[in-house]
C-alpha positions in Angstrom: 134.2 -70.0 -229.9 135.6 -67.1 -227.9 133.7 -64.8 -230.4 130.4 -66.5 -229.5 130.4 -65.7 -225.7 129.2 -61.9 -226.1 126.2 -62.7 -228.1 125.2 -65.3 -225.8 125.2 -63.1 -223.2 123.1 -60.7 -224.9 120.6 -63.2 -225.6 120.1 -64.3 -221.9 119.7 -61.1 -220.0 118.6 -61.2 -216.3 115.2 -60.8 -215.4 115.7 -57.9 -213.1 118.0 -55.8 -215.6 116.8 -52.7 -216.9 116.9 -54.2 -220.7 114.4 -57.2 -219.5 112.1 -54.5 -217.9 111.9 -52.7 -221.0 111.3 -55.7 -223.1 108.4 -56.6 -220.6 107.0 -53.0 -221.0 107.1 -53.2 -224.8 105.5 -56.2 -224.6 102.3 -55.3 -222.4 102.1 -52.3 -224.4 101.8 -54.1 -227.7 99.2 -56.5 -226.3 97.2 -53.7 -225.1 97.1 -52.2 -228.4 96.1 -55.6 -229.9 93.1 -55.3 -227.5 92.4 -52.0 -228.2 88.7 -50.5 -227.0 88.2 -53.4 -224.6 91.2 -53.2 -222.9 90.6 -49.4 -222.4 87.1 -50.0 -220.8 88.3 -52.5 -218.6 90.8 -49.9 -217.2 88.4 -47.0 -217.3 85.4 -48.8 -215.7 85.7 -49.6 -212.3 83.1 -51.3 -209.9 80.2 -48.6 -210.1 80.1 -48.7 -213.8 79.8 -52.6 -213.8 76.9 -52.3 -211.1 75.0 -49.6 -213.1 75.2 -52.0 -216.3 74.1 -55.0 -214.3 71.2 -52.7 -212.9 70.2 -51.8 -216.3 70.3 -55.4 -217.5 68.1 -56.6 -214.4 65.6 -53.5 -215.3 65.3 -54.7 -219.1 64.5 -58.2 -218.1 61.9 -57.1 -215.5 60.3 -54.7 -218.1 60.0 -57.5 -220.4 58.7 -60.0 -218.0 56.0 -57.3 -217.2 55.2 -57.0 -220.7 54.6 -60.6 -221.3 52.5 -60.8 -218.3 50.5 -57.9 -219.4 50.0 -59.7 -222.8 49.0 -62.9 -221.3 46.5 -60.8 -218.9 45.0 -59.2 -221.9 44.5 -62.3 -224.0 43.0 -64.1 -221.1 40.4 -61.0 -220.5 39.5 -61.4 -224.5 38.9 -65.1 -224.2 36.8 -64.7 -221.0 34.6 -62.0 -222.8 34.2 -64.1 -225.7 33.5 -67.6 -224.1 29.7 -67.0 -223.5 29.3 -65.7 -227.0 30.5 -68.8 -228.6 27.5 -70.6 -230.3 27.0 -74.2 -229.1 24.6 -76.9 -230.6 22.7 -78.9 -228.1 22.1 -82.6 -228.2 18.8 -82.7 -230.3 20.5 -80.3 -232.9 23.5 -82.2 -233.2 21.4 -85.7 -233.4 19.5 -83.8 -236.3 22.8 -82.9 -238.0 24.4 -86.4 -237.9 21.1 -88.6 -238.0 22.0 -92.4 -237.4 25.3 -91.8 -235.4 26.0 -92.8 -232.1 28.0 -90.7 -229.4 31.4 -91.8 -230.2 30.6 -91.4 -233.9 29.3 -87.8 -233.3 32.1 -86.9 -231.1 34.9 -88.2 -233.8 33.2 -85.9 -236.2 33.3 -82.9 -233.6 37.0 -83.6 -233.1 37.5 -83.8 -236.9 35.8 -80.6 -237.5 37.6 -78.6 -234.7 41.1 -80.1 -235.5 40.6 -78.9 -239.1 39.3 -75.4 -238.0 42.4 -74.7 -235.6 45.0 -76.1 -238.2 43.2 -73.7 -240.7 43.8 -70.9 -238.1 47.4 -72.0 -237.6 48.2 -71.9 -241.5 46.6 -68.5 -241.7 48.7 -67.0 -239.0 52.0 -68.9 -240.5 51.1 -67.6 -243.9 50.8 -64.0 -242.5 53.7 -64.3 -240.5 55.8 -64.2 -243.7 55.0 -60.6 -245.0 57.5 -57.8 -243.8 55.7 -56.5 -240.9 57.4 -57.7 -237.8 55.5 -55.5 -235.5 52.3 -57.4 -236.2 53.7 -60.4 -235.0 52.6 -60.4 -231.6 48.9 -59.6 -232.6 49.3 -62.2 -235.1 50.0 -64.7 -232.3 47.4 -63.3 -229.9 44.7 -64.0 -232.9 45.7 -67.3 -233.3 45.5 -68.0 -229.5 41.9 -66.4 -229.4 40.9 -68.0 -232.3 42.0 -71.4 -231.5 40.5 -71.0 -227.9 37.0 -70.0 -229.4 37.0 -73.3 -231.5 38.3 -75.6 -228.7 35.7 -74.0 -226.2 33.0 -75.0 -228.6 34.2 -78.6 -229.1 34.4 -78.7 -225.2 30.9 -77.7 -224.9 29.6 -79.9 -227.4 31.4 -82.7 -226.5 29.6 -82.6 -223.0 26.3 -82.3 -224.8 26.9 -85.6 -226.7 28.0 -87.6 -223.5 25.0 -86.2 -221.5 27.4 -84.3 -219.2 25.9 -80.5 -219.7 27.0 -78.6 -216.4 24.1 -77.1 -214.6 23.3 -73.3 -214.4 22.9 -70.3 -216.6 24.9 -69.6 -219.8 27.5 -67.7 -217.7 28.0 -70.5 -215.1 28.5 -73.0 -217.9 30.9 -70.9 -219.8 33.0 -70.4 -216.7 32.8 -74.6 -216.5 34.1 -74.8 -220.2 36.9 -72.4 -219.6 37.8 -74.4 -216.3 37.8 -77.6 -218.5 39.9 -75.7 -221.3 42.5 -74.7 -218.9 42.7 -77.8 -217.0 42.4 -79.9 -219.9 40.0 -82.3 -218.2 36.4 -82.8 -218.7 33.6 -81.8 -216.3 32.1 -84.1 -213.7 28.6 -82.6 -213.4 28.0 -85.3 -210.4 30.8 -83.6 -208.3 30.6 -79.7 -208.5 33.6 -79.0 -206.5 35.7 -80.5 -209.3 34.8 -77.3 -211.5 34.7 -73.9 -210.5 31.2 -72.0 -210.7 32.9 -68.6 -210.2 35.6 -66.6 -211.8 38.2 -67.0 -209.4 41.9 -66.0 -209.0 42.8 -69.7 -209.2 41.0 -70.1 -212.3 42.4 -67.1 -213.9 45.9 -68.1 -213.0 45.3 -71.6 -214.6 43.7 -69.6 -217.6 46.9 -67.2 -218.0 49.1 -70.6 -217.6 47.3 -72.4 -220.3 47.4 -69.4 -222.5 51.2 -69.0 -221.9 51.9 -72.7 -222.8 49.8 -71.8 -225.9 51.7 -68.8 -227.0 55.2 -70.9 -226.5 53.8 -73.6 -228.4 52.7 -71.5 -231.2 56.0 -69.4 -231.6 57.3 -71.6 -234.5 54.1 -70.7 -236.5 56.1 -67.4 -237.1 58.6 -68.8 -239.1 59.2 -67.2 -242.4 59.1 -68.5 -245.9 55.7 -70.5 -245.5 57.3 -72.7 -243.1 55.6 -71.5 -240.2 52.3 -72.1 -242.1 53.0 -75.7 -242.6 54.2 -76.1 -238.6 51.1 -74.2 -237.3 48.8 -76.2 -239.2 50.1 -79.4 -238.1 50.7 -78.3 -234.3 47.2 -76.9 -233.9 45.6 -80.2 -235.6 47.8 -82.2 -233.2 47.1 -80.1 -230.0 43.1 -79.9 -230.3 43.1 -83.7 -231.0 45.3 -84.0 -227.8 43.0 -82.1 -225.8 40.0 -83.6 -227.2 41.2 -87.1 -226.2 41.6 -86.1 -222.7 38.3 -84.4 -222.6 36.7 -87.7 -224.0 38.5 -90.1 -221.7 37.0 -88.1 -218.6 33.6 -87.9 -220.0 33.3 -91.6 -220.9 33.7 -92.6 -217.2 30.6 -90.5 -216.2 28.8 -90.6 -219.5 25.1 -90.8 -219.3 23.2 -92.8 -222.1 20.9 -90.8 -224.1 17.9 -93.0 -223.4 18.6 -92.0 -219.6 19.1 -88.4 -220.0 16.4 -86.3 -218.5 14.6 -83.6 -220.9 16.9 -80.7 -221.0 15.7 -77.2 -222.1 17.3 -75.8 -225.3 20.5 -73.9 -224.8 20.4 -70.0 -224.5 21.6 -68.1 -227.3 25.0 -66.2 -227.1 24.6 -62.3 -226.1 25.0 -60.3 -229.2 26.3 -57.1 -227.3 30.1 -56.9 -227.3 31.4 -56.8 -223.7 28.2 -58.5 -222.3 29.6 -61.8 -221.8 32.3 -60.5 -219.7 29.6 -58.7 -217.3 27.7 -61.9 -216.9 30.6 -63.9 -216.2 31.6 -61.5 -213.4 28.0 -61.2 -212.1 
């Protein structure tokens, strides 16, 4: 027992002894060695370095937001430009193409055709997204949004014809009304002109950009690889077009004018053939 006392004294050193301080220094050095470069950077970088890094992150986020806003603005311009060039069948033409059918039956046919069309667009973009060309993906997404918008604008215009609710005015004025209907996902009440815009104003452009952004976010899964995006794109576009049509038809049914009570309307004007002319007419 007498021989065990010296070893116990060595084991329990005082915290303020030189030997204990050497042990602590060694342990800290080992821990810093294990942490490696991270520990060195934490020591080397002071407050100015952290501030510069945060500023760089903020600048990157701001540039990304500006790029997204510019892309949405570009798409809005393309959709606005194409709107007057979308071919629309008037009511006499539709009745000739669907003989013996009433308004609801013709509307059902129009919705089914439009949903199949947007479904095909979604499947095509999803199939193209599997190609090993990542830089093309934003272009594919833009092509899908503009293609779907053209199909749905045509559907909206022809549904208004079927329900006897053609907006008054020129081709450019009706195109603005249909753009407003598409961005708000609402039918047009021709008896109340204040409910839809007759001009390409700031508020309407803002609503149009919001609708485009919403569509782009919803269509992002279409870019999934291995043909999964094709299936997702087809199903989502088919569903979204039907939901849009259901909202438009619900509004139009409330203000519907029976065919036998409709005044004789002039034939619809032909879309302009010159590229870019549609945008000029819209902006007056």
